[in-house]
N, C-alpha and C positions, 0 to 999 in steps of 0.2 A: 107695747108694754110687756115686760117679761112676766110670764105666769108659770108657776110650778105647782102641780096638784098631785100630791101623794095619795096613795090608796092601798088597800090590802091588809091593813092591820087588823088586829082582833085579839081574842083570848085563845091561847093555845096551851096544851099541857107540855110539861118538860119532856124533851125528846122529839117534839113535833116540829112541823115545818110550816112556813109561810112564805109567800112571794109578795113583795112589795113592788108597786109600779109608781112611777113618777112621769106624768104627762107634761111636756114642756111646750111653750109657745112664746112668740115674741122675739125670738132670736134665731140665728142659724144653728140649729141644734147640732148638726154633724161637725161643726167646727170647734166645739168646745168639749173639753173634759168635763165629765159629770162625777159628782161625789155624793155619797150618803154619809150623814151624820146621825148621831142620836144623843138624846138627853134623857137620862134616867132620873127618877125622883131624887131631888136633893143634890144632883150632880150637875157638873158643867157639861156643855155640849162637847161631844168627842167625835173624832174621825172614825168612820167605819170602813169605807172603801171608796176607791176612785177607778174610773175607766177613762183612758185618754181618747182623743178623737180617732186614734188608730186602733183602739182596742186593747192597749196595754193596761194591765190591772195591778193595783196596789190594794192591800188590805191590812187592817190593824191586826196585830198579833193575836188579839183576843178572839177574832172570828176566823182566822185562817183554818182551812180544812172544814169549815161549817157554812160559811156564807160565800156566795158567788154573786158578782156584779155583772150585768150584761146590758147591751143597749140595742135598740132597733131604731136606726136613723130614719127608716121610711115612716115610722109611727112617732117619731120624736119623743121616745119613751126610753127611760132607763129602769132597769129592774134590780131588785135585790132578793136573791133566793136564799132563804135562811133555813138551815136544817139543824138538827140536834140542838134545838133551842133549850136555853138554860134560863132559870129565874133572873139571873144577872143581865140577861138581854132585854128585860123589861125597860121600855123607854118610848119616847116619842121619836120617830125617825123622820128625818128631813132630807131632801135632796137639794142639790145646789149645782149651778153651773160655775165652773171655776172661772175666777176673774170677773164675775157678775155678782154684784151685792144684792141678791134677791133670794128670798127664802119662801117656801110654801108654808102652809099651816101644820104640816106634819101629819103622820098617821100613828096611832098609838098601838104599840105591841105589848101585850101583857102575857107573860109566861108564868103560869100557875097551875097547881093541881086543885 
């Protein structure tokens, strides 16, 4: 059974940083590209970042230069390092294994002073 468990969210001031983690199980993690999505209040879920099985990275224009995605295949975990956070980054953040229709419960990030 595929499981994705996001963690690391919280309340942070504008300009601050957070690192999100997503622990995966139930599939061969190293074989899959992993993605982060987010859904802000009253908004649709949107793509944030992707890392391929080989480590190639894509990011949404809105987070380029601020967010970095990485993975640790030994720990079956994907990370999202978020720097220079803005109020518009407030959202529930979800991870997903590409081509697997399974989602975790997400972790809430609130950027506010």
